[in-house]
C-alpha positions in Angstrom: 152.6 55.3 122.2 154.2 51.9 122.5 151.8 51.2 125.4 148.8 52.4 123.2 150.0 49.6 120.3 150.0 46.8 123.2 146.6 47.6 124.7 145.7 47.8 121.0 146.9 44.5 120.3 146.0 42.7 123.2 142.0 43.7 122.5 142.2 42.8 119.0 143.2 39.3 120.3 140.5 38.9 123.0 137.9 40.1 120.0 138.8 37.3 117.8 136.0 35.3 117.6 136.1 32.4 119.6 139.4 32.7 120.5 140.6 32.4 116.8 144.5 32.5 117.2 147.6 32.2 115.0 150.3 29.9 116.1 153.4 30.8 118.9 156.0 33.4 118.4 158.9 31.4 117.7 159.3 32.5 113.9 159.4 35.7 112.2 156.0 35.3 109.9 156.3 39.0 108.7 157.7 37.3 105.2 155.6 34.6 105.0 153.6 34.2 101.9 150.2 35.4 103.0 148.1 33.2 101.2 149.2 30.2 104.0 149.0 33.0 107.0 145.6 33.6 106.7 144.4 30.5 107.9 144.3 30.7 111.8 144.5 27.9 114.5 140.9 28.1 116.6 141.0 26.8 120.3 138.0 25.1 120.9 135.1 27.3 119.3 132.4 26.3 121.3 133.8 25.9 124.9 136.1 27.6 127.4 136.5 30.9 125.8 137.1 32.6 129.0 140.2 30.6 129.7 141.3 30.7 126.2 140.9 34.8 126.6 142.8 35.1 129.8 145.5 32.9 128.6 145.5 34.4 125.0 145.7 37.7 126.7 148.9 36.6 128.7 150.4 35.2 125.6 149.5 38.5 123.6 151.1 40.7 126.0 154.5 38.7 125.7 154.1 38.5 121.9 154.0 42.3 121.4 156.8 42.8 124.2 159.1 40.5 122.1 158.5 42.8 119.0 158.9 46.4 120.6 160.5 48.5 118.2 159.2 47.1 115.1 156.4 48.6 113.1 152.8 48.6 114.4 151.8 46.0 111.9 154.1 43.7 112.9 153.9 44.3 116.6 150.0 43.8 116.3 150.8 40.3 114.3 153.0 39.6 117.3 150.7 39.9 119.8 148.3 37.7 117.9 150.6 34.9 117.5 151.6 35.0 120.9 148.2 34.6 122.1 148.3 30.6 121.4 150.8 30.0 123.7 148.7 31.3 126.5 145.4 29.9 125.2 147.1 26.4 125.0 148.2 26.8 129.0 144.9 27.6 130.1 143.1 25.0 127.8 144.1 22.0 128.4 141.8 18.6 127.6 140.5 18.6 130.9 139.2 21.9 131.0 137.5 21.5 127.8 135.9 18.3 129.2 134.6 20.1 132.3 133.1 22.7 130.0 131.4 20.2 127.9 130.0 18.5 131.1 128.8 22.1 132.4 127.3 23.1 129.3 125.7 20.1 128.2 123.7 17.6 130.2 123.2 15.3 127.2 126.0 12.8 126.7 124.8 13.2 123.0 125.2 16.8 122.7 128.6 16.9 124.3 129.9 14.4 121.8 128.3 16.6 118.8 130.0 19.8 120.1 133.5 17.9 120.3 132.7 16.4 116.9 131.9 20.3 115.6 134.8 21.4 116.8 137.1 18.8 115.0 135.3 19.3 111.8 136.0 23.0 111.9 139.6 22.3 112.5 139.7 19.3 109.6 138.3 22.6 107.3 140.6 24.7 108.3 143.6 22.7 108.3 142.8 21.1 104.9 142.5 24.2 103.5 145.9 25.3 104.9 147.3 22.1 103.2 145.9 23.0 99.9 147.2 26.4 99.8 150.5 25.0 101.0 150.8 22.5 98.0 150.0 24.6 95.9 152.3 27.3 96.8 155.1 24.7 96.9 154.2 23.9 93.3 154.4 27.4 92.3 157.8 28.1 94.3 159.6 25.0 92.8 158.6 26.6 89.4 159.8 29.7 90.1 163.1 28.4 91.2 163.4 26.0 88.3 163.0 28.9 86.0 164.9 31.6 87.9 168.2 31.2 86.3 166.5 31.3 82.6 165.2 34.5 83.5 167.3 36.4 85.5 171.0 36.7 83.9 172.5 39.4 86.0 174.5 37.5 88.7 173.8 40.2 91.6 170.3 39.9 90.6 170.0 36.3 90.7 171.4 36.3 94.1 169.1 38.7 95.4 165.9 37.2 93.9 167.3 33.9 95.5 168.1 35.4 99.0 164.5 36.9 98.9 162.9 33.8 98.2 164.7 31.8 100.9 163.8 34.5 103.5 160.2 33.7 102.4 161.0 29.9 102.6 162.1 30.2 105.8 159.2 32.2 107.1 157.0 29.7 105.7 158.7 26.7 107.3 158.4 29.1 110.7 154.8 29.6 110.4 153.8 26.1 109.6 155.9 24.5 111.9 154.5 26.5 114.8 150.9 25.8 113.5 152.0 22.3 113.5 152.8 22.4 116.9 149.6 24.2 118.0 147.5 21.3 116.3 149.6 18.7 118.1 148.3 20.4 121.5 144.6 20.6 120.3 145.0 16.9 119.2 146.6 16.1 122.8 143.3 17.4 123.8 140.5 16.1 121.7 142.5 12.5 122.7 141.8 13.1 126.4 138.2 14.5 125.9 137.5 11.5 123.5 138.4 9.3 126.6 136.6 11.1 129.4 133.2 11.9 127.2 132.3 8.5 128.0 132.8 8.7 131.6 130.7 10.2 134.6 132.4 12.9 136.6 133.3 9.9 139.0 135.0 8.2 136.3 132.6 5.3 135.8 131.2 4.2 132.1 128.3 6.1 131.0 125.6 3.9 129.5 125.6 4.9 125.6 122.8 4.7 123.5 122.7 3.5 119.9 122.6 6.9 118.9 125.4 7.9 121.1 127.3 5.0 119.9 126.9 6.2 116.0 127.9 9.9 117.0 131.0 8.7 118.7 132.1 6.5 115.8 131.6 9.9 113.8 133.5 11.9 116.2 136.2 9.0 115.8 136.1 9.3 112.2 136.8 12.9 112.1 139.4 12.9 114.5 141.6 10.2 112.5 140.9 12.9 109.6 142.4 15.7 111.5 145.6 13.6 112.6 145.8 12.7 108.4 145.7 16.5 108.3 148.5 17.2 110.8 150.7 14.4 109.0 150.1 16.1 105.4 151.0 19.0 107.2 154.5 17.9 108.4 155.0 16.4 104.7 154.5 19.8 103.4 157.0 21.2 105.8 159.6 18.5 104.9 158.9 20.0 101.2 159.7 23.2 102.2 163.1 22.2 104.2 164.3 20.6 101.4 163.5 23.4 99.3 165.4 25.9 101.7 168.4 23.6 101.5 168.4 23.5 97.9 168.5 27.2 97.6 170.9 27.7 100.2 173.5 25.4 98.1 173.1 26.9 95.1 173.9 30.3 97.2 177.2 28.5 98.9 
C-alpha cells in the first residue's frame, strides 16, 4: 500500500503542468490555511521541463518517505512539496539559459520567453501576497474578538492553540515559498546577465527592439523582487502574531 502511494505521489508530481510545484518540506503545511497554499511555485514554465521533472521525482520520493505513516492525502502533499527542492537542484540558471539558447535562435525570442516566465511569477506571487494580507487582517480581527466571544477558559485556550497551530503552519509554508522564489530570482539574475552574450561570452549586438524588450524584462524582474520583499513582510506579520498568541497563553 505504501509503495502504491509513493508511486502515485511521484506520478502526480511529474504530471503537474510545466513543473508547477509547491515549496520544500521544511514545514508541516497540513494545518495551513488553504487560501494561501493553493498558490504554487512554478519553476520555469517554458524551459527546462525534463530536468525539473527528473529533479522533482527525486524530491518527491524524499518528501513522501519523510511522511510515511501519515494519511494518504498528507503523503501526496509531502511528495508534491518535496519536488521543488529536487527541481531547484536540477534547474540552475545556467541550464535555463542553455535551454533558451537551444530552443530560440533569436535573442528577442529568448528575452520574450524569460519575460513571460517572470510575468507569470509576478501574477502568482502577487495573488499569494494579496490573499496573505487579507488572511492576516482576518486573523487579527479573530484574535481581537476572541476574548469577547469565548468566556470559558478551557474553550478559549483551545481556540488559541488551534489558531497558533494554523499561524505557524502558514509561516512555514510562506517561508519555504519565499526561499523557493529566492532560488528562482537567483537563476533569473544569472540568465539576465547571460542572455545578451553568445555561447563564447561575447556581447551580442542588440537591435532597438531587443533593447526595448530587455528594458521590459528588467522592469518585470524588479517587480518580482518587490513581490518577494512584500512576502517577507507578510511572514514578519504572521511571526509577530504568533508571538502575541504564544505570550497570551503563557
